[in-house]
N, C-alpha and C positions, 0 to 999 in steps of 0.2 A: 742953180741945178748944176748939173757936171754929166759932162761926154764927152768918156774918150776913155784909154785901154792900161788894162794892166797888163806886168808880166812878171815873171819870178822863177829862179834858172835856182838847177839844183836842187832842187826842194826835195827831203830828206823823212818821211813821214816817221811814229813813233814807234821805237821800239821792241812795245809791248805787241804790238800790232802785225808785228813781222811776225816775231816768236812763237804768238796767237797759232796763223795761220801752222807752221810746221804739224798742230796736231792730226791736220787731217789728209798728210800724206799719208797715210796708213788706212782711208773710208776702203773699203769693200773688198779685202783682202781676199783673193781665187776666187772672185767675177771679174766682169768688163767695170767695171765705176773702179777701178782701182787702179789703175793706167791713165783715166781720165781724171780723174779727184792729184793723183802725183805729176803730170802737167799744167792741171789747173795751177795749185797750190803754186812751183817749179814757176811758172810764167809769173804771177802773182807777186810773189815774192823780189826776183827779175828783178819786174816794174816798179813795185813800192823801194827798189833803194837806191834810185834819183828819176826824178825829171823835172821839168820845164812846164811853167805857165803860163799862158794865155788867155786873155777873158778880157770885150770888151765892155766897159761900161758902164752908166748912167743913172744918174743918184737929180733927182728932187725933193728939194727942201721948204719946209715951210711952219718955221716955227717947229712947236714938237710935233711936226708932224710930218711925215717926206717917205719917200718910198725910191727905191733900188730895184734896173735892172741888169741880166745879164744877156745878154742879145748870143755874147759868142762865146764857149768856154774850149779850149785847146789845150792836152794835156802827153805830151808828146817825152818816153820813157827812152834813157840808155838803152833798154831792152830791145828800142824797137816799138813798143807797144802803143799804140793810138787813141784814144780815147776823145771826142767832141760831140757839143750841144750846141745846136744852133736850127734855127729859124723857125718858123709862130711866132709866140710872144715876150719867148723867149722865158725867162725864171728874173719872177716879179715880186720884191716883197714889201712888206708894208707895214710904218708901227706910229702907231704906238698898239696899235693891236695883234703885231706878228703877225699878219696875211703873210702869206704867199699864195702865191698863183701861178702855176707849170705851164706852160701850151709851148713844144721845145721837140725835137729828135735827135734824140740820143744815138753814136755808132762808136763802137771800141771795134781795132784791127792790129795783128801785128801783133810781137812779142809774146808769141805762143799762146796766145788767149783765141777763145772763138770769133768767129766777125758776125757781128751785132747788128743791128737798125732795130734804135726802141722807139716808137710813138708815143709823146707823153699829152694826157689831156686832161683840165679839171676846168668845166665851165666857169666857175669862178670861184675867188679870193674864198679859204675855207672848206671848197665843196671836193668830194673825191676825186681822187686818181687816179686815171682808169686811163689804162695804152694797151700799144699790143709790140710782142717782140715777136723779130724775126728772128735767128739766130742760126745760122751756116749750119755744117753738121761738121763735126768735129772728129779728130781723130790723134787718139793716144801707143802709138805699138800697133798691136795688132785689134784695139779697141777701137768701135766707132757711136757715138751719138749725136742723131737727130732729133731735131724739136717740133710738133708743128708749129704754128704761130700760138705765142701766147698771151694770154690776157689777163691781164690781174683789172684786177682797182683795191685801192686801198682809202679808205676814212680818213679823219680829219685825225682821230683818237689810235692810230695806227691799225685797225681789225682791214686786215689785208685778204683777198684771194688771190690764187695761182692756178690759171687751167691749162691743160694743154694737153699732147701724146709724145712719149717718148719710139721711140725704136731705141734697141741698144745692142752691139753686136761686143764680143769677146771670149779673153781667157776665161773658165769655167771647173774650175776643179784645174784634171790632170784635160781638158776638154776644149771648148766656145757652144757659143750660145750663138746662132742666128738671126738680124732681127726680132727680136724679144721686143712685144709691144705693148703699151699699156698705158690707158689713161689716165694721167692727174690732174685733184682737184685737194690744190693745199690751200689753209687756212689757217693766216697766224691772225691769234689775237691782239697783239701790238705791244702781247707784254712778257707771258713767260708759255703761253701754250700753241704750239700746233701741231697740225691733223693731214696726215696724209691721208686721203682716200677714206671719208668716214660712211662709206658706201660701194655695193659690188659694183667690179668693172670687167669685163674682159680679157682672159692677158691669154697671149696667142705666140706666136715663135717660128720661123722659118724650117730652123736647125736647129738643133742641141745634142752635140758630145759631149757622154765623159765617160772612163771607161772603159772605151771598148766600147758603147754604147751610143746608137746613131739615131734620136728620131728625127721623126719628119713630120712638117711641121702639122701643127694641132693648132687649137684654142679648148681651153675652160674659160668659168667665172672665178674671182674670187673673190674671196668677201672677205670683210675686216674679222678683227678680234676682238678686243678690246678696247675701241670707242675707235680704231681708224687703224689702216694699214701703216703705218706708222705716227705713232703718237708721243710727243717731245711734252714736257710738262716739269718745270721748273727744272734744270737739266734733267731728269729724268726720261729714259727711255721707255718708252712700254709702246700696245698697240701687237699689233701677229694678221694673220691672214690664215683662211681653213679653202680648201678651194674640194671637190667633187659631188658628184664620180667623178673620176678622171680613166681612160680610154685615150693610153697610147702607143703609135706604133713605129716601125724603122730596124736598123738592122742593131745583133749584140756580134760581133764579131764577120763572118760571113753570111751570119745565118738571119732571120726572118725571126723579129722578135715581139708579140702584142705586152702590156701592163698598164694595169687595170689595178684602179685603189678604192673604198668605198667613198673615202675622207682621206684627206691630209691638212695639218693644220700646223703653226709656229705660232710660235712670241715670244717679242723680241725683249719684253723687258727680265722672262726668267732665262731667255737663251737656248732656247727646248721647240725642240717639233716632235705631232706620233701622226703614226700611220695605223691606217685598219685597213685587214681583207684585202691584201693585195695579196696577187695572180699574175706570173709572170708565166709566159708560153713565149720556148725557146726552139727555131727548129720549122722546115714543113709539116703536115700531113706525117709524114711515113718515120719520120722521126722526130719526135715531137718533144724538149724536153721541156720541165713545168717547175714549179715553187708558188707556193700558196703561206702566205702569211698571214698570222692571226693580227697582229703587233707588232710595230718595230717604231720605237722613241728613239730620242735623245738629245744631247745638246749642243751647241757646236760654239767656235769659243778662237784664237789667237791657237791655238793648236791644230785644230782641226772639227771631227766629228765623230761622236763616240757612243754611244748606248747601248742598249739591249732589243734583243726581235724575242715573240713566241711563238708558239703553236702551230713552225716554221712545217711541212711536207714540201714531196717530190716530187721526180724522175726525171733521170738523166738519157734522153733518145732512149732509146729500143734496150738499154739496161735493164731487164728482169728486177732488178731491186726496188724498192718503196723506200722509202725515206718519208716519215711520221716522227708526231711529240718534237721536232727539233726548239731546244729554248738555251738562249745564249748570251752574251758580247757581241760587241764590235766597235768599232775602229774604222776613221780617214781620216789617213793626214797624207802629206805630200801624194799625192797620186797613190796609195797602199790600204787595200780594204783588208782591216783582219777580225776575222772570228772567231769566238770561243765559243766551245758551247758541250750539249750530247741528242745524242739522236735515236731513232728505233727504223731498224733494218727489216724487213723482214722482204716475201717471197712474193714476184709478181703476178707466179701462175691460178689460176684459178682451179688447180690442188696442187697446194706448197709443199713444194720442196724441201724447205724449211724450216723449223719457229722464228717469228719475228727475235731479230741479235739489237740487246740495246749497245749504243757504242757508246763510250766516252771517251772524255778528253780531247774531244773531236776541235780539229786548227786550223784554219783555211786562210792563203790569202790569195787576195787578187794583185795582180801589178803588169802592170804593162800586157792588156790580155792575157794572162794565164796565170787559171788557177793552180793553187796545190792545198790540198789539204791532208792530212792526217788524224786519224783512232784509232782504238780499241774495241772492238768485237765483243762481249760479253755473253751468254745467259744469263737473263737477265734475275729468273727465281735465285738462283744459286750462287751466280754470279759468277761464276765460272769464265773464265779468257778462254775464247777461239781463237782471233786472230788478230793481228798490227793489222792496222789499213792504211795506206798512201797510197793518195791521188793527184792528179797534173792533170790538166785542159789548156788546150787553147784556144779561146773565142775565136781567134782572126782564122784556123782551119777546119775549128767543131772538130777538131781529133783530140786522145786522149788514153790515158789506160789507168787503169788501178790495183797495184799486189797486194796479194794477201801473205800475211807470214802466220803457219799456224806455229805455234814453238811446241805444243804438244798437252792435246788436248787428254785426260785420265778418263777411264772410266772406272766406274767403283760401285758397290751395293747405293753410295748417295747420288752418282749422278749415274744415269744411260743413256744413251746415245735418240731413244726417243723425245729426253729433254731435249733433242736440236730436231730431229726429223721424225715425221709424225709415216713417212717409208718404212721407219724400220715394227712398229704394233703388228705384232701376228706373225712377225717375219723370224726376229732373234730377242734374246733377253736375258738377262744375265750377265751381262756382258762387262768382262776386268781386263783393261790393257788399257794403250795408249794409240794415237795417233797423231803424226807432226809431218807436216809437210808447208808447201806452196801453192798458190793461186796470180793468175794474169789475165785480164781481161780488157781490153783497147776497142777503141773506137773509132768507127772516122766516119765521116759524110755518106760513107756508100755500104756502110752494116758495124755491127759488131760481133770478135773473135774476143775466145777465150782459151787453157788450157792451166794446166799446172798439177802437181806429183804429189804423193801424199805417201807414205808409209806406214807399219806396224813393227814392232821387234817381236811381239806376240803376242797375243787375243784368246783370252777363252769365252769362250760364248751358247747358249744354247738356243737350240731352232727349231724347226718345227722335225726335220730328222732327227734329228736327239744331240745329244752338248757335242762338244769341236773344242780343243784348246788348241795353243801353240798356232795359231794360224796368224805367220808372217807373211809379207812380200810389203811391193811396191807398186803404184796404179798410175796412172798415165795418164791426164784423161787429154782426149784432143780437140774438146769440146764442155771446157769446168761448165759453164753457166744451163747447158741441156744434158750434164753426165755423163757426157759419151767418150770411150775408152777406141782406138784402134784393135783389132782382134791381137792376140798372143799377150793380155794381160795374166801374171803369173802367181798363184801364192801355193802357200807350202801349210801342210795341217802335220803338227801334231798325230793327236788321235781326235777322231770323229766316232762318235756313235748309233747310229741307226737300227738298234737292236743289239749288233754283234760286234764291242772297238775294237775299228780298225788304226791303222797308226804310218808315223810316218809316207802322207799321200801326197799329191797335188794338185791343181785344177786352172787350168785354163779356161781364161771367158773374155769377154771384155761386155764393154755396157755399152748400151741402142738407145734410140731417139726414145721420149715418154715413157722412162724408167722402166727399160725391162733391162735382163741383165743374160746371154748369148754364155752356156755356159760350151765350152770346146771339148774339155773333156774332163775329168777326172780321176787319178788310177791312183789307188795303194798297191803295196805286196800284204797280203793277205792266204795266210795259215800256206806257205806254198802254193800259192797260185793267186789270183789280182782277185782286186775289187774293183770298178772303172763305176763312174759314171757317163751314163746315156749321155751323148750333146743333146740340148733343149731350151728353151725360151721360156724366160721366168719375165711374166709379167704385172709388174707392182705397181699401176698405175691406177688399179681397180679393185674390186675387192672380188678376188674369184679361186676356184684352184690351182694349185698349181700342181705340173706335175714332176716327178725326180727319178730315174730308173736309174739304178746299181745293179751292176751285170758281179757275178761270178762266173768264174772260167780259172778251172782246176786247180779247186780246193781240194787241200789233202787231211782225208779225215784225222790221221795221225797228229799230224802240223794244229790243225786247228784243234784240237783233242787236246796236247799239251801245250796250247797257247795260255785256253782257258780253264787250267790247272785240273782238268777229270783226274780223279788220281784212281787208281788199281783199276783203267776203265785203260785199253787199246780198242785200235780199229783203224781197220782202212777201207780205200775207197775214193773215188775223185772223184770229186759232186764241180757242176754249172750249174747256170739261172741265175734268175730277175726278182731286183724283190724294187719292184716302181711302186711309190714313195705320196699320195697323193697328200697338199696340205695346203691350214688354209688359215685363218686367222685363229681358229678355233683348236688347234694342235695341223699334227700327222695321223698318216690310218696307209698301214699296207695295204694295195688295190691289189692281188693274185699275185704275191707272190710263193716264185716255182724253181724248186732244188730240186734236180737228176740227177744221179751215179749216173760214171760210166759205165759204158760199154764193157765188162768182166764184171762187177760188183765191190763183193768189200767182203770187212770181217768188224765183227764186233764181240770181244773177248771181258770178260771181267778176271782181274788178275787176284786180285784178292784171295785170302783165308774166309773159311765161313764152315764153322763146322756145325756137326747134328745138335753140342751145348745149342748152338747159337737157333737153327729156327727146324731142331726136331729129326727126324729120322726121313719124314716124307718131304719136309721139306731140303735134306740136305740131297735127296735121293735128286727132285727133277734137279735142284738146283746147279749140282753135279752134270748132272746130263745136257742145261740148257747154258752152258756159265759160257760157251763158246759158237757162235753161229753166222754160219759162212749166208749171204743173201747175193742173189745174180740182180734183183733191179729195186730201187728202190725212191720212191717219188715224196716231195715235201713242200706240199700247200702250204699259205700265210695268206689269212686274212684280216682286219681288224685297225684298233685304233692301237698308234702305240703307244697311247698316254691311256687307254684300259684296258679290255682282253682281244687278245688277238686266238683268231683260229686255226688251228694248227693242224694238216689234216698229216700225216705220216700213212705212205703205205709201202710195206716189204713186198718182195714174189722172190719165189726162189729159194727159200730158208732154207741151210742143212744145218748139223754138227759141222763147231769149228775142232780146230785141233786140237786136243785137252779136256776135247768136254767125253766126260766117262756114257760108255755106250748103254744099251737093255735092249731087250725086246722088243718093250713096245718102242722107244723111239726110232729101230730098224722098221717097224713097221710104219710108222710116220712119215717117216721123211721119203719114200715113197710114195705120200701124195703132194697134190698140187697144190702149197701151202701158201694162204697168200693173206698181211697180216695185216690191216688198215687198222687204226688208233686217232685219236681225233683228240686232240688236248687245247682246253678251254684257257687261259691265262694271260696272267698282267705279260705285257711285250716283253718285258727289259725282266721280267722270271723265266725267259722259256730255258735258257739258259741249264739255272738250279733243277727248273721240272727234268729237262732232259737226261742229269747227270742224275737222278736219284731215279727213275729210271731206269738207268746202262747198270747203277749198282743197284740188287733187289735183295739184299739181305733188308734192308728196313720196310722194303714192300711183304718180303716172306713172311719176316716178326707181325706184320699190323692185318694179316691176312690170314695167316693159316689156323690158326684158332681159333678165328673166324667162320673159316668154312671145317673144319674139326667139331663146332659148338651142332651147325645147321645140319651135318652127317646125321650126329646123334637125335636131334630133333625130329628131324624127316621131317619137318611142317612146313608143307611152301612158302614162299611167300608171298602176298596177296601181288596180282597183279599192279606195274602206275606204266595208263598209259601213254606213251614218248608223244613229247611236243612236235616233234617230225619226223617220219623216219630213217632210226640210227643207220652210217654205216656201217655196215656185216664187217667184225672181224676180218671173219672169212667167208671166200661168198661162197655161195652153196655149188656154186655147177666145180665136178672134181674127176679127176680122173687118177689114172691109173699111171703111177711111176714107172717108166723100167728099170 
């Protein structure tokens, strides 16, 4: 028999055990586990460098049989760590059957190790070892772990089960998690297989902060994948977890945020994770931003997280732009989130102001609660570059801005404005020219503002009121998103042709809400007078007729004829009038155009030569008498479509021979009558000038009609009567009176 004590000083364990501990220093990098693991490894290494051991021993030997007992064991390390086993029946060992029987209490404290008290119980030699460990909260830098009482049971073959509930707080990426709670059920087969949580368990936290996101208390159900939440088999790490559906709430910056996902999962062996059907809502109801992502997946490792996303869409607050079809890649490391990809940008208005655009080469970074993004917008069907975009947003203050730079959009036969916006359909076409400029959008929690400036050096186009060339000018938007400007915007127009071409005009205008244009004034020099466009408001927000009224003032007939190259024709007289034009998606029409000569009348004279050889004796006789006329009154009324036939009614009154006309007895008598000529011309509007020229140049008319008149006179056969479709306007009214 033996009953005594044993003592050992400065015991140093094998160095390979110390070296093995070093591998656990980097466990859980970027999580609350990392500081705890590092502190535990450092404390264990310091403890193991040198220890003193004291034990109270007893032994009883009976031949080949015997039993040894340790009633007290105390370990003291130079680091200050202390461990002891005492109480109960201690630790007993029996031979020759090598049976072990443990009934005692172990304690650990000091030296950077957690304080623990472990009750060890074994009902009989060779029976299962059961126990309960009470471990105090353990702090390491900013991390803390607390464990509920740890219950364990170890079978003689080594199979062990440990159950507890862990609560973990500490750093998570660039943020922090507080009181992350999860029940633990770990099972080891005693050889090479460890499984943690083979069944679903509740996962909860009090608070989670990362990358500007601050989530309030929440709970989800965490279920295992691949056999366990953590599974280690023959040294290989396996297992994983899945949660969902999940709904989380909190703040992002200073704005309320809600996150929903249908499912999230991760696999430790493949070091991959995936989320599906993610919905993020940021801000209150008055300025809510949204982000929806169909799929988001990636991998995790020592360098951070990275992966791809697909089917993303969203909208920033009240900014009327819809983002959709976003696909690309992402990376998260060292507190920085970076995305690269492509998406589609569209107008959120019920009646879109522009067609969807393709955003390509999009990049986005999130660092310190600040988002910076850039990309290039293209018209998708022709890959025409529209604008470069740069965006900045502060999650903390909810403020940001977007800058758009349009280096130059060229319109030609291949690419027209309608491919950018339907607002131009039925308004302009056949556009040739270029536009460049810049726009700025700013947002705060109080609202959204925007402005911009765009310019064209010279653009040609066709409109409902006719073709125009050389349109140049600059437009400054006070509200770019609403397409509004201040009054006094100016365009210069080289030529415009609402039926008769006019040149070198200027239009002052401004843009109103709801896609309306307020014309302040349009003015052109025209044949010694002016052609002006009266103030009006054109509404392009819906399909409707639009009215523009052109006013003619002080137009001189002589300059008009010279401007439009009427050869062999002179005229005098000054005209005023209006030319109202109605137009819609089908085109334009003149509605009540009216020109009137000013008091005093004027003259019309043919200055070319006509001989008897040209028109015969009687034709020459008539022409020489009528080649120059004076008139007192002249009215012109026009109605009809610009692209079709215009009805032009011309009324001459107070007609007399002018200078250079040959007099004869017949005309001397006719001049004493109150002659009024009513002419009705029906012809395509843009051919009226040619028609008028042929009317004023009588040679062709006389050539064509005089032989027919002679033939009819010789035949003396009256033509069959023709019933008119409508009462014609008489060339000469029936009323007459003698002139002095």
